[in-house]
C-alpha positions in Angstrom: -26.7 2.1 17.4 -23.0 1.6 17.0 -23.2 1.9 13.2 -25.2 5.2 13.7 -22.5 6.6 15.9 -19.8 5.7 13.5 -21.7 7.3 10.6 -22.1 10.5 12.6 -18.3 10.5 13.3 -17.8 10.4 9.5 -19.6 13.7 8.9 -18.3 15.4 12.0 -14.6 15.0 11.0 -14.8 14.8 7.2 -14.5 18.5 6.5 -11.3 18.7 8.6 -9.3 16.7 6.1 -10.5 18.3 2.8 -7.5 20.7 2.7 -5.5 20.3 -0.5 -1.8 20.7 -0.9 -0.9 23.9 -2.7 2.8 23.4 -3.1 4.9 21.3 -5.5 5.6 18.4 -3.1 4.1 15.2 -4.4 3.0 13.0 -1.4 2.6 9.2 -1.9 1.5 6.8 0.8 1.8 3.0 0.9 -0.2 1.0 3.5 -0.9 -2.7 4.0 -4.3 -2.5 5.7 -4.6 -6.1 6.8 -7.4 -7.8 5.1 -10.0 -5.3 3.9 -12.7 -7.7 2.8 -16.4 -7.4 1.9 -18.4 -9.7 4.1 -20.2 -11.5 1.3 -18.8 -14.6 -0.2 -17.1 -14.6 -3.6 -17.7 -18.2 -4.9 -14.6 -17.9 -7.2 -12.3 -17.0 -4.3 -11.2 -18.5 -1.0 -12.7 -15.7 1.1 -15.1 -17.7 3.2 -13.1 -16.8 6.4 -14.1 -13.2 6.1 -17.9 -13.7 6.1 -20.3 -13.4 9.0 -20.3 -17.2 9.4 -16.6 -17.5 8.7 -13.6 -17.9 11.0 -13.2 -14.2 11.6 -17.0 -13.4 11.9 -16.5 -10.6 9.5 -19.6 -8.3 9.2 -20.7 -5.1 7.6 -20.3 -3.3 10.9 -16.7 -4.4 11.2 -16.2 -3.4 7.5 -17.5 0.1 8.3 -15.2 0.4 11.3 -12.3 -0.8 9.2 -13.0 1.8 6.5 -13.1 4.6 9.2 -9.8 3.3 10.6 -8.1 3.4 7.2 -9.5 6.8 6.4 -8.2 8.2 9.6 -4.7 7.0 8.7 -4.8 8.5 5.3 -6.3 11.8 6.4 -3.8 12.4 9.3 -0.5 10.8 8.2 0.5 14.1 6.4 -1.1 16.3 9.1 -3.6 18.6 7.4 -2.6 18.0 3.8 -4.0 14.9 2.1 -1.7 12.6 0.2 -2.0 12.8 -3.6 -1.7 9.1 -4.2 -2.2 6.1 -1.8 -1.4 2.5 -2.6 -3.2 -0.1 -0.5 -2.4 -3.7 0.0 -4.6 -6.7 1.2 -7.7 -5.3 -0.3 -10.3 -7.6 -1.8 -10.2 -6.1 -5.2 -12.3 -3.4 -6.8 -15.5 -3.7 -4.8 -13.7 -3.4 -1.4 -11.7 -0.3 -2.4 -15.0 1.2 -3.7 -16.5 0.6 -0.3 -13.6 2.3 1.4 -13.9 5.4 -0.7 -17.7 5.4 -0.5 -18.3 4.6 3.2 -15.5 6.5 4.9 -14.3 10.0 5.3 -12.5 9.6 1.9 -15.9 10.1 0.2 -15.4 13.9 0.9 -11.8 14.1 -0.2 -11.9 13.8 -4.0 -10.3 10.4 -4.1 -11.0 7.9 -6.9 -10.0 4.2 -6.8 -8.0 2.1 -9.3 -8.2 -1.6 -9.0 -8.3 -4.7 -11.2 -9.6 -8.3 -10.6 -6.8 -10.5 -9.2 -5.5 -14.0 -9.7 -4.8 -14.3 -6.0 -6.6 -17.3 -4.4 -8.1 -15.2 -1.6 -9.0 -12.3 -3.9 -6.8 -9.7 -2.4 -5.0 -7.2 -4.7 -2.9 -4.1 -4.7 -5.2 -1.1 -5.3 -4.7 2.7 -5.5 -6.6 5.8 -4.8 -5.7 9.2 -6.1 -6.9 12.8 -5.6 -8.7 13.7 -8.8 -8.4 17.4 -8.0 -4.6 17.5 -7.9 -3.4 14.6 -10.0 -4.3 13.9 -13.6 -4.9 10.2 -14.3 -3.5 8.9 -17.6 -3.8 5.1 -17.7 -3.5 2.0 -15.6 -2.9 -1.7 -16.1 -2.1 -4.8 -14.1 1.3 -6.4 -14.6 0.8 -10.1 -14.4 3.7 -11.7 -12.4 2.3 -15.3 -12.2 4.2 -18.3 -13.5 1.5 -20.8 -14.7 4.1 -23.3 -15.8 4.9 -23.9 -12.1 1.3 -23.3 -10.9 2.4 -20.1 -9.2 -0.5 -17.6 -8.9 0.1 -14.4 -7.1 -1.2 -10.8 -7.0 -0.6 -8.6 -10.0 1.4 -5.4 -9.7 -0.8 -2.4 -10.3 0.8 0.1 -12.7 -0.7 3.5 -12.9 0.4 6.6 -14.9 -0.3 10.2 -13.9 0.6 13.7 -14.6 1.4 16.0 -11.7 1.8 19.6 -12.8 4.3 19.2 -15.7 5.8 15.8 -14.7 4.9 12.4 -16.0 4.7 9.8 -13.2 4.5 6.0 -13.1 3.5 4.4 -9.8 3.8 0.6 -9.3 1.9 -0.8 -6.3 3.5 -4.1 -5.3 2.6 -6.9 -2.9 5.2 -9.6 -3.5 4.8 -13.2 -2.4 5.0 -13.9 1.4 7.3 -16.2 3.2 4.5 -18.5 4.2 5.9 -22.0 3.8 9.4 -20.9 4.6 11.7 -18.1 3.6 14.1 -20.3 1.7 11.4 -22.4 0.1 9.5 -19.3 -1.2 12.5 -17.1 -2.2 12.2 -18.1 -5.9 8.7 -16.6 -6.0 9.9 -13.2 -4.8 12.9 -13.4 -7.1 10.7 -14.2 -10.1 8.4 -11.3 -9.4 11.4 -9.0 -8.9 12.7 -9.9 -12.3 9.4 -9.4 -14.0 8.9 -5.9 -12.4 12.5 -4.8 -13.3 12.0 -6.0 -16.9 8.7 -4.0 -17.0 10.4 -0.8 -15.7 13.4 -1.1 -18.0 11.2 -1.5 -21.0 9.4 1.7 -20.3 12.2 3.9 -19.1 14.3 2.9 -22.1 11.8 4.7 -24.2 11.0 7.4 -21.6 14.1 8.2 -19.6 12.6 11.3 -18.0 9.5 9.4 -16.7 9.4 9.5 -12.9 9.0 5.9 -11.6 8.0 5.2 -8.0 7.5 1.7 -6.6 5.6 1.2 -3.4 4.1 -1.6 -1.4 4.7 -4.6 0.7 7.7 -6.5 -0.8 7.7 -9.2 2.0 11.5 -8.9 2.4 14.1 -6.5 3.7 16.0 -4.0 1.5 19.2 -6.1 1.4 17.5 -9.4 0.6 18.1 -10.9 -2.9 14.8 -9.9 -4.5 15.2 -6.2 -4.0 18.9 -5.8 -3.7 20.2 -8.2 -6.4 17.3 -9.2 -8.7 15.6 -5.9 -9.0 18.7 -4.0 -8.2 17.6 -1.3 -5.7 19.9 -0.3 -2.9 20.0 2.7 -0.6 23.2 3.9 -2.4 25.2 3.0 -5.5 22.5 1.5 -7.7 20.3 2.5 -10.6 17.1 2.3 -8.5 17.2 3.8 -5.0 15.5 2.2 -2.0 14.6 4.9 0.5 13.4 2.8 3.4 16.8 2.9 5.3 16.8 6.7 5.4 15.1 6.6 8.8 15.7 4.5 11.9 12.1 3.4 12.1 10.3 0.3 10.8 6.9 -0.6 9.5 6.4 -4.2 10.7 7.1 -6.2 13.8 7.3 -10.0 14.0 7.8 -11.8 17.2 9.2 -8.8 19.0 11.6 -7.6 16.2 10.9 -4.5 14.1 11.8 -4.6 10.4 10.8 -2.9 7.2 9.2 -4.8 4.4 7.2 -1.9 3.1 9.5 0.0 0.8 9.6 3.0 -1.5 11.9 2.6 -4.5 12.5 5.4 -7.0 14.1 5.6 -10.5 17.3 7.6 -11.3 15.0 10.1 -13.1 13.4 11.0 -9.7 16.7 11.7 -8.1 17.8 13.7 -11.1 14.6 15.7 -11.2 13.9 16.2 -7.4 16.9 15.1 -5.4 16.5 12.4 -2.8 12.9 12.2 -1.7 11.9 12.2 2.0 10.8 8.8 3.3 9.0 8.3 6.6 7.2 5.7 8.6 3.8 6.7 9.9 4.2 6.0 13.6 0.9 7.6 14.5 0.2 7.1 18.3 -3.2 5.5 17.6 -1.6 2.9 15.3 0.5 1.4 18.2 -0.1 -0.6 21.3 2.0 -2.2 24.0 4.0 -5.3 23.0 4.4 -8.2 25.4 8.0 -8.6 24.0 8.7 -5.0 25.1 8.1 -1.6 23.5 5.2 -1.1 21.2 3.8 -2.8 18.1 1.2 -2.1 15.4 -2.4 -2.2 16.7 -3.9 -4.7 14.4 -7.4 -5.8 13.5 -7.0 -9.4 14.5 -4.7 -11.4 16.7 -5.2 -14.9 15.3 -8.9 -15.1 15.0 -9.6 -12.7 17.9 -11.0 -9.4 16.8 -9.3 -6.6 18.7 -10.8 -3.6 16.7 -7.4 -2.1 15.6 -5.9 -0.8 12.4 -3.4 -3.1 10.8 -0.4 -5.3 11.4 1.7 -2.8 9.3 2.4 0.8 9.7 2.0 3.1 6.6 5.0 4.6 4.9 5.1 7.9 3.1 7.4 9.6 0.5 7.5 13.3 -0.4 9.0 14.3 -3.7 9.8 17.9 -4.1 9.2 18.8 -7.7 9.6 22.6 -7.2 13.2 22.4 -8.5 
């Protein structure tokens, strides 16, 4: 019965969000969706916890609910105009993002997914969906940022090229290594990835200086930490690449009662030259928040520990608007 009600909800609200942007403002969203898994077991990945018999009792009904939750975020974050491009983190690879586009409201919105198999032990990967009616897809590839000499396996960076009107665009969807095991002990992993990503960007922009480069995702560190500020070289001001996440006094993540931003948007000098400083925002949609025992509010997540609370994610989405009408 519950699945039937959820399916009805899809069709009732789907048409509301089909409106397309008719202006020259490119809208890109980045969202860590907190473990979008398929309930079936992948024998090559450590995903047993997200199966019906696993620790999280993950089922197809919960998957459907999760897809509806994510679709609601994407279709409302920019009010009545859909984002052109959405990068998603903590998605179990190609099949899970296919399910998101196929099962939820996004099935009616013209989105197509881009995803690659991942070296991550759990099978999660950065993925991307784009509006085929407004953005022209050119090519995509995974940037491998593992270091096999140190047995370091991590998620690839998804690199996708598009054309929007007359502008060429490169979007990199990042999910850098976490601090699990200790911030100091794992810093070298984020530094390593930061250097690989910067080398990749430099190699392309040296040949195509007018290419618009936008990096989005969960970088698992603050804007002023070594990986982003020093190794990659992105700061709010006074650097080649510009980190926009400090442009607002709002954060995307809360840990033990303290808000902070680890979900960033970084743009190349060519973006600033072409369009000025883009507008960055955090999607503090009311339904994404709940009361926090530490005071104030916090993200309304899907799980607390192993307890299912039927929420959205432990992150808030972030959005950037790039005005290319100039």
